[in-house]
C-alpha positions as CSV (number, residue, x, y, z in Angstrom):
1,M,0.0,0.1,0.0
2,I,1.2,3.4,-0.8
3,S,1.0,6.6,1.3
4,R,-1.3,9.5,0.8
5,E,1.7,11.6,-0.3
6,E,2.5,9.1,-3.1
7,V,-1.0,9.2,-4.1
8,M,-1.1,12.9,-4.4
9,T,2.3,12.8,-6.3
10,I,0.8,10.4,-8.8
11,Q,-2.1,12.8,-9.3
12,I,0.2,15.9,-9.7
13,L,2.5,14.1,-12.1
14,Y,-0.2,12.7,-14.2
15,Q,-1.9,16.1,-14.5
16,Q,1.5,17.6,-15.5
17,G,1.6,15.2,-18.4
18,Y,4.0,12.5,-17.1
19,S,3.3,9.0,-18.4
20,Q,2.3,6.2,-16.1
21,R,5.7,4.6,-16.8
22,A,7.5,7.8,-15.9
23,I,5.5,8.2,-12.7
24,A,6.2,4.6,-11.8
25,K,9.9,5.0,-12.3
26,E,10.0,8.3,-10.4
27,L,8.3,6.9,-7.3
28,G,9.8,3.4,-7.6
29,I,6.5,1.5,-7.7
30,S,4.8,-0.8,-10.2
31,R,3.2,0.7,-13.4
32,N,0.2,-1.4,-12.4
33,T,-0.1,0.4,-9.0
34,V,0.0,3.7,-10.7
35,K,-2.6,2.4,-13.3
36,R,-4.8,1.2,-10.5
37,Y,-4.8,4.6,-8.7
38,L,-5.4,6.6,-11.9
39,Q,-8.3,4.2,-13.0
40,N,-9.9,4.7,-9.6
41,N,-10.2,8.5,-10.1
42,F,-7.4,9.1,-7.6
43,N,-9.3,7.6,-4.8
44,E,-7.4,5.7,-2.2
45,P,-8.8,2.3,-1.2
46,K,-11.6,2.5,1.2
47,Y,-11.6,0.2,4.1
48,S,-14.7,-0.5,6.2
49,A,-14.7,-1.3,9.8
50,R,-14.5,-4.8,10.8
51,T,-17.5,-6.4,12.5
52,A,-16.9,-7.8,15.9
53,K,-16.9,-11.5,16.0
54,H,-19.3,-13.3,18.3
55,S,-18.0,-15.0,21.4
56,K,-17.7,-18.7,21.4
57,L,-18.8,-18.9,24.9
């Protein structure tokens, strides 16, 4: 998982005209990671709260 700063950097570099490959190389992450964040409209993954497990007792 990447940090919020990296997500913002992906967004900024992409808006400046950098390619996905150039962004990935600059940040040292996979092109697929860059692609995934760009396809999700720059949204970070959303995590829902875990539901409590019932007691076995």
